[in-house]
ZAPALUM-580229 format. One record per residue (C-alpha): residue number from 1; z, x negated, y negated. Coordinates in Angstrom, 3 decimals, decimal comma. Last residue first. Layout:
N
[mikol NUM [Z X Y]]
...
end
This chain:
307
[mikol 307 [-2,138 62,581 -52,184]]
[mikol 306 [1,201 64,239 -51,395]]
[mikol 305 [0,451 64,708 -47,699]]
[mikol 304 [-0,893 61,167 -47,365]]
[mikol 303 [2,148 59,660 -49,088]]
[mikol 302 [4,551 61,653 -46,879]]
[mikol 301 [2,754 60,458 -43,757]]
[mikol 300 [2,849 56,848 -44,927]]
[mikol 299 [6,526 56,895 -45,876]]
[mikol 298 [8,521 58,801 -43,248]]
[mikol 297 [6,760 58,537 -39,900]]
[mikol 296 [4,794 55,325 -40,416]]
[mikol 295 [7,671 53,576 -42,182]]
[mikol 294 [10,147 54,676 -39,512]]
[mikol 293 [7,913 53,450 -36,710]]
[mikol 292 [7,354 50,117 -38,477]]
[mikol 291 [11,108 49,590 -38,802]]
[mikol 290 [11,591 50,369 -35,112]]
[mikol 289 [8,839 47,902 -34,216]]
[mikol 288 [10,478 45,168 -36,267]]
[mikol 287 [13,730 45,739 -34,393]]
[mikol 286 [11,929 45,728 -31,035]]
[mikol 285 [9,914 42,623 -31,804]]
[mikol 284 [12,933 40,722 -33,103]]
[mikol 283 [15,260 41,316 -30,127]]
[mikol 282 [17,751 38,419 -30,321]]
[mikol 281 [17,191 37,659 -33,999]]
[mikol 280 [17,181 41,230 -35,355]]
[mikol 279 [19,814 42,172 -32,704]]
[mikol 278 [22,464 39,584 -33,590]]
[mikol 277 [25,412 41,458 -32,063]]
[mikol 276 [24,562 40,827 -28,418]]
[mikol 275 [21,650 41,783 -26,183]]
[mikol 274 [22,184 42,112 -22,424]]
[mikol 273 [20,669 45,595 -22,193]]
[mikol 272 [19,424 46,979 -25,527]]
[mikol 271 [20,811 50,408 -26,409]]
[mikol 270 [18,489 52,502 -28,603]]
[mikol 269 [19,951 55,559 -30,330]]
[mikol 268 [17,492 58,067 -31,757]]
[mikol 267 [16,248 59,962 -34,798]]
[mikol 266 [19,752 60,650 -36,110]]
[mikol 265 [19,645 63,268 -38,850]]
[mikol 264 [23,187 64,386 -39,790]]
[mikol 263 [24,741 61,190 -38,400]]
[mikol 262 [28,049 61,775 -36,594]]
[mikol 261 [26,850 61,619 -32,978]]
[mikol 260 [24,605 58,617 -33,512]]
[mikol 259 [27,356 56,818 -35,412]]
[mikol 258 [29,869 57,380 -32,616]]
[mikol 257 [27,353 56,050 -30,104]]
[mikol 256 [26,822 52,965 -32,258]]
[mikol 255 [30,552 52,216 -32,392]]
[mikol 254 [31,024 52,735 -28,646]]
[mikol 253 [28,187 50,231 -28,171]]
[mikol 252 [30,425 47,367 -29,339]]
[mikol 251 [30,493 46,164 -32,956]]
[mikol 250 [31,737 42,573 -32,689]]
[mikol 249 [31,386 42,131 -28,917]]
[mikol 248 [27,749 43,258 -28,611]]
[mikol 247 [26,677 42,880 -24,962]]
[mikol 246 [25,096 46,365 -24,780]]
[mikol 245 [23,070 45,575 -27,873]]
[mikol 244 [22,826 48,307 -30,496]]
[mikol 243 [20,059 50,074 -32,429]]
[mikol 242 [20,445 53,276 -34,471]]
[mikol 241 [17,666 55,287 -36,128]]
[mikol 240 [18,257 57,300 -39,291]]
[mikol 239 [16,261 60,117 -40,879]]
[mikol 238 [17,866 60,749 -44,298]]
[mikol 237 [21,172 62,640 -44,550]]
[mikol 236 [23,614 59,745 -44,713]]
[mikol 235 [26,473 61,875 -46,070]]
[mikol 234 [28,225 62,140 -42,685]]
[mikol 233 [27,966 58,377 -42,272]]
[mikol 232 [29,475 57,843 -45,711]]
[mikol 231 [32,431 60,005 -44,715]]
[mikol 230 [33,075 57,737 -41,731]]
[mikol 229 [33,012 54,689 -44,001]]
[mikol 228 [36,509 53,381 -43,382]]
[mikol 227 [36,670 49,588 -43,335]]
[mikol 226 [40,077 47,947 -43,638]]
[mikol 225 [39,284 44,969 -41,382]]
[mikol 224 [35,723 44,767 -42,705]]
[mikol 223 [36,958 44,402 -46,274]]
[mikol 222 [39,500 41,801 -45,161]]
[mikol 221 [36,764 39,804 -43,392]]
[mikol 220 [34,796 39,825 -46,661]]
[mikol 219 [37,329 37,559 -48,327]]
[mikol 218 [37,562 35,177 -45,364]]
[mikol 217 [33,815 34,654 -44,999]]
[mikol 216 [33,460 34,177 -48,751]]
[mikol 215 [36,264 31,606 -48,775]]
[mikol 214 [34,706 29,893 -45,738]]
[mikol 213 [31,367 29,435 -47,478]]
[mikol 212 [28,455 30,803 -45,392]]
[mikol 211 [26,188 27,974 -44,222]]
[mikol 210 [27,816 27,976 -40,772]]
[mikol 209 [26,481 31,490 -40,179]]
[mikol 208 [22,867 30,563 -40,998]]
[mikol 207 [22,870 27,325 -39,002]]
[mikol 206 [24,516 29,019 -36,036]]
[mikol 205 [22,019 31,886 -36,015]]
[mikol 204 [18,981 29,599 -35,820]]
[mikol 203 [20,616 27,343 -33,234]]
[mikol 202 [21,566 30,288 -31,021]]
[mikol 201 [17,995 31,552 -31,166]]
[mikol 200 [16,608 28,126 -30,340]]
[mikol 199 [18,992 27,812 -27,386]]
[mikol 198 [17,759 31,055 -25,761]]
[mikol 197 [20,135 34,022 -25,643]]
[mikol 196 [20,874 35,082 -22,052]]
[mikol 195 [24,613 35,574 -22,553]]
[mikol 194 [24,053 37,949 -25,488]]
[mikol 193 [25,043 36,880 -28,956]]
[mikol 192 [27,930 37,127 -31,441]]
[mikol 191 [31,205 35,845 -30,024]]
[mikol 190 [30,031 33,884 -26,995]]
[mikol 189 [26,970 32,469 -28,766]]
[mikol 188 [29,045 31,437 -31,764]]
[mikol 187 [31,561 29,633 -29,577]]
[mikol 186 [28,874 27,881 -27,532]]
[mikol 185 [26,980 26,825 -30,664]]
[mikol 184 [30,147 25,440 -32,233]]
[mikol 183 [30,845 23,429 -29,079]]
[mikol 182 [27,326 21,939 -29,144]]
[mikol 181 [27,846 21,062 -32,828]]
[mikol 180 [26,721 22,858 -35,983]]
[mikol 179 [28,799 21,125 -38,631]]
[mikol 178 [32,085 22,542 -39,933]]
[mikol 177 [33,263 26,111 -39,423]]
[mikol 176 [35,968 25,749 -42,039]]
[mikol 175 [39,276 27,451 -41,150]]
[mikol 174 [40,234 30,430 -43,308]]
[mikol 173 [40,463 32,712 -40,273]]
[mikol 172 [39,961 36,438 -40,808]]
[mikol 171 [37,826 36,996 -37,726]]
[mikol 170 [40,201 35,037 -35,500]]
[mikol 169 [43,485 36,384 -36,888]]
[mikol 168 [42,215 39,981 -36,895]]
[mikol 167 [41,032 39,594 -33,308]]
[mikol 166 [44,449 38,285 -32,257]]
[mikol 165 [46,244 41,210 -33,888]]
[mikol 164 [43,845 43,777 -32,430]]
[mikol 163 [44,156 42,288 -28,948]]
[mikol 162 [47,946 42,329 -29,178]]
[mikol 161 [48,111 45,877 -30,555]]
[mikol 160 [45,977 47,416 -27,852]]
[mikol 159 [42,659 47,370 -26,042]]
[mikol 158 [42,766 45,246 -22,855]]
[mikol 157 [42,087 41,581 -23,387]]
[mikol 156 [38,942 39,448 -23,669]]
[mikol 155 [39,195 38,758 -27,437]]
[mikol 154 [35,733 39,330 -28,927]]
[mikol 153 [35,936 42,921 -27,672]]
[mikol 152 [35,986 44,552 -31,100]]
[mikol 151 [37,153 48,175 -31,252]]
[mikol 150 [40,497 47,481 -32,962]]
[mikol 149 [38,867 45,129 -35,459]]
[mikol 148 [36,039 47,498 -36,373]]
[mikol 147 [38,157 50,645 -36,736]]
[mikol 146 [35,542 52,212 -39,070]]
[mikol 145 [31,824 52,700 -39,799]]
[mikol 144 [30,024 50,557 -37,258]]
[mikol 143 [27,097 48,169 -37,038]]
[mikol 142 [24,672 46,520 -34,663]]
[mikol 141 [21,449 47,646 -36,348]]
[mikol 140 [21,187 50,748 -38,534]]
[mikol 139 [17,586 51,669 -39,408]]
[mikol 138 [17,192 54,012 -42,358]]
[mikol 137 [14,653 56,483 -43,737]]
[mikol 136 [12,982 57,510 -47,007]]
[mikol 135 [15,477 55,913 -49,375]]
[mikol 134 [14,738 55,460 -53,093]]
[mikol 133 [16,087 58,572 -54,779]]
[mikol 132 [18,970 59,025 -52,366]]
[mikol 131 [20,077 55,433 -52,819]]
[mikol 130 [19,743 55,634 -56,585]]
[mikol 129 [21,952 58,740 -56,749]]
[mikol 128 [24,735 57,397 -54,522]]
[mikol 127 [25,951 59,428 -51,548]]
[mikol 126 [24,658 57,045 -48,878]]
[mikol 125 [25,782 53,906 -50,717]]
[mikol 124 [28,753 53,061 -48,489]]
[mikol 123 [26,776 53,917 -45,355]]
[mikol 122 [23,905 51,655 -46,439]]
[mikol 121 [26,288 48,836 -47,340]]
[mikol 120 [27,869 49,280 -43,905]]
[mikol 119 [24,452 48,743 -42,351]]
[mikol 118 [24,234 45,479 -44,266]]
[mikol 117 [27,694 44,614 -42,937]]
[mikol 116 [26,201 44,800 -39,409]]
[mikol 115 [22,408 44,840 -39,884]]
[mikol 114 [20,871 47,206 -42,399]]
[mikol 113 [17,234 48,307 -42,426]]
[mikol 112 [16,133 50,390 -45,407]]
[mikol 111 [12,805 52,225 -45,298]]
[mikol 110 [11,550 52,544 -48,830]]
[mikol 109 [10,966 55,180 -51,479]]
[mikol 108 [9,382 55,018 -54,911]]
[mikol 107 [10,753 57,587 -57,383]]
[mikol 106 [11,019 55,077 -60,203]]
[mikol 105 [9,418 51,808 -59,028]]
[mikol 104 [11,280 49,704 -56,497]]
[mikol 103 [12,671 46,161 -56,736]]
[mikol 102 [15,203 46,426 -59,550]]
[mikol 101 [16,506 49,939 -58,823]]
[mikol 100 [16,742 49,298 -55,087]]
[mikol 99 [18,479 45,945 -55,555]]
[mikol 98 [21,025 47,379 -58,003]]
[mikol 97 [21,764 50,272 -55,644]]
[mikol 96 [22,362 47,847 -52,790]]
[mikol 95 [24,746 45,840 -54,966]]
[mikol 94 [26,729 48,875 -56,102]]
[mikol 93 [27,066 50,125 -52,507]]
[mikol 92 [28,403 46,789 -51,255]]
[mikol 91 [30,568 46,651 -54,381]]
[mikol 90 [32,093 50,008 -53,462]]
[mikol 89 [32,691 48,841 -49,876]]
[mikol 88 [34,729 46,018 -51,343]]
[mikol 87 [34,431 42,476 -52,663]]
[mikol 86 [35,313 41,646 -56,264]]
[mikol 85 [36,224 37,957 -56,491]]
[mikol 84 [32,497 37,176 -56,697]]
[mikol 83 [30,408 34,566 -54,930]]
[mikol 82 [26,948 33,739 -56,223]]
[mikol 81 [23,902 35,162 -54,417]]
[mikol 80 [21,842 32,305 -52,936]]
[mikol 79 [22,901 32,743 -49,321]]
[mikol 78 [26,067 34,810 -49,206]]
[mikol 77 [28,678 35,272 -51,921]]
[mikol 76 [27,243 38,649 -52,897]]
[mikol 75 [24,906 39,965 -50,192]]
[mikol 74 [21,598 38,100 -50,189]]
[mikol 73 [18,537 40,289 -50,601]]
[mikol 72 [15,359 41,082 -48,702]]
[mikol 71 [12,487 43,178 -50,048]]
[mikol 70 [9,428 43,421 -47,801]]
[mikol 69 [6,234 44,883 -49,224]]
[mikol 68 [4,406 45,855 -46,065]]
[mikol 67 [1,075 44,910 -44,450]]
[mikol 66 [1,309 41,241 -43,482]]
[mikol 65 [4,887 41,113 -44,786]]
[mikol 64 [6,115 42,960 -41,692]]
[mikol 63 [5,672 40,124 -39,215]]
[mikol 62 [7,034 37,145 -41,165]]
[mikol 61 [9,726 39,262 -42,800]]
[mikol 60 [10,960 40,593 -39,458]]
[mikol 59 [11,120 37,107 -37,905]]
[mikol 58 [12,852 35,592 -40,941]]
[mikol 57 [15,471 38,356 -41,257]]
[mikol 56 [18,501 36,064 -40,853]]
[mikol 55 [17,105 33,790 -43,557]]
[mikol 54 [17,945 36,541 -46,083]]
[mikol 53 [21,581 35,602 -45,528]]
[mikol 52 [24,368 35,724 -42,909]]
[mikol 51 [28,173 35,455 -42,985]]
[mikol 50 [28,606 39,274 -42,771]]
[mikol 49 [25,360 41,182 -42,293]]
[mikol 48 [21,884 41,347 -43,779]]
[mikol 47 [20,281 44,116 -45,850]]
[mikol 46 [16,474 44,413 -45,521]]
[mikol 45 [14,451 46,738 -47,755]]
[mikol 44 [10,996 47,895 -46,611]]
[mikol 43 [8,292 49,126 -48,973]]
[mikol 42 [4,872 50,490 -48,061]]
[mikol 41 [2,166 48,289 -49,646]]
[mikol 40 [1,448 48,485 -53,375]]
[mikol 39 [2,100 44,810 -53,990]]
[mikol 38 [1,341 42,675 -50,952]]
[mikol 37 [3,970 40,863 -48,890]]
[mikol 36 [7,336 39,296 -49,591]]
[mikol 35 [9,937 39,994 -52,272]]
[mikol 34 [13,140 37,967 -52,324]]
[mikol 33 [16,336 39,082 -54,029]]
[mikol 32 [19,283 36,931 -55,145]]
[mikol 31 [22,085 38,952 -56,692]]
[mikol 30 [24,016 38,536 -59,929]]
[mikol 29 [27,462 40,116 -60,268]]
[mikol 28 [27,911 41,929 -63,593]]
[mikol 27 [30,252 44,649 -62,335]]
[mikol 26 [27,498 47,221 -61,792]]
[mikol 25 [25,173 44,724 -60,103]]
[mikol 24 [22,696 42,468 -61,884]]
[mikol 23 [19,240 42,035 -60,421]]
[mikol 22 [17,846 38,534 -59,898]]
[mikol 21 [14,306 38,804 -58,568]]
[mikol 20 [12,126 36,435 -56,560]]
[mikol 19 [8,383 36,314 -55,912]]
[mikol 18 [5,865 35,927 -53,088]]
[mikol 17 [8,701 34,730 -50,886]]
[mikol 16 [8,538 31,550 -48,790]]
[mikol 15 [9,107 32,197 -45,081]]
[mikol 14 [12,560 31,532 -43,609]]
[mikol 13 [12,333 29,472 -40,390]]
[mikol 12 [13,061 31,708 -37,405]]
[mikol 11 [9,445 31,877 -36,157]]
[mikol 10 [9,098 28,079 -36,039]]
[mikol 9 [10,112 25,423 -38,533]]
[mikol 8 [12,959 24,360 -40,797]]
[mikol 7 [15,945 26,051 -39,186]]
[mikol 6 [18,447 27,260 -41,752]]
[mikol 5 [20,785 24,828 -43,500]]
[mikol 4 [18,837 24,382 -46,728]]
[mikol 3 [17,912 28,065 -46,911]]
[mikol 2 [21,530 29,099 -46,365]]
[mikol 1 [22,724 26,950 -49,266]]
end
């Protein structure tokens, strides 16, 4: 569904994969995986966020696939991965493990980039055997590990019980998003993007988000509401970079700063002035550059030393 409703041309149109995989998660859920780029190249795994899909990473895939093997997957219920009644932080971890085991050779390592809920999948999987075997380094974009609803500034009120209650009602709404209209674009831009976001960026994000089924959106909203992955952060021992937009209302900078302080091996926190929650779309060159830096530092160098 997401591919049909994503933009059809330009840098945010999803590129065609070289091949597709359908790994099966621990509970039998089937996942859609796309592989881009040349075989044998350094591997990058991309995990998208809530209400998004592989189309969200179009700019990164288009750039990185020239000299990397890029593996992007749809979270269960998103994009072309079928919905499942089982949605939890454990299933996020199970699904990421299934993707790593299906797409990477035994012992092969990748840089994993997770945006929003994709970053939460990384935190949830940090202690898992397959994750540790296959992960060289991590990029966390616009994400948090706990207290997401209380920290969100989507509702322009002072922190407290009223703001938390209203935020929970908004993010957990069962209402259909409907077609992408001018009003829908304005609402999405306010809630998820920086004030200076260009119309084509807003359009690209709106089409992806509106393609997510409302039942899937609602089910995962409960998981995010109850999220507690602080222990997973402390177990994320690989080199990890953190990126956040200063205008992020969904996972404000306070979340990223807490991650940077708690991570055992944080390689740096980058705060992007005026950028909102959709960092891979709003700041594609910077996000792609961070991924390339991690690959160069933690995959290529290791390969040369072991050769």
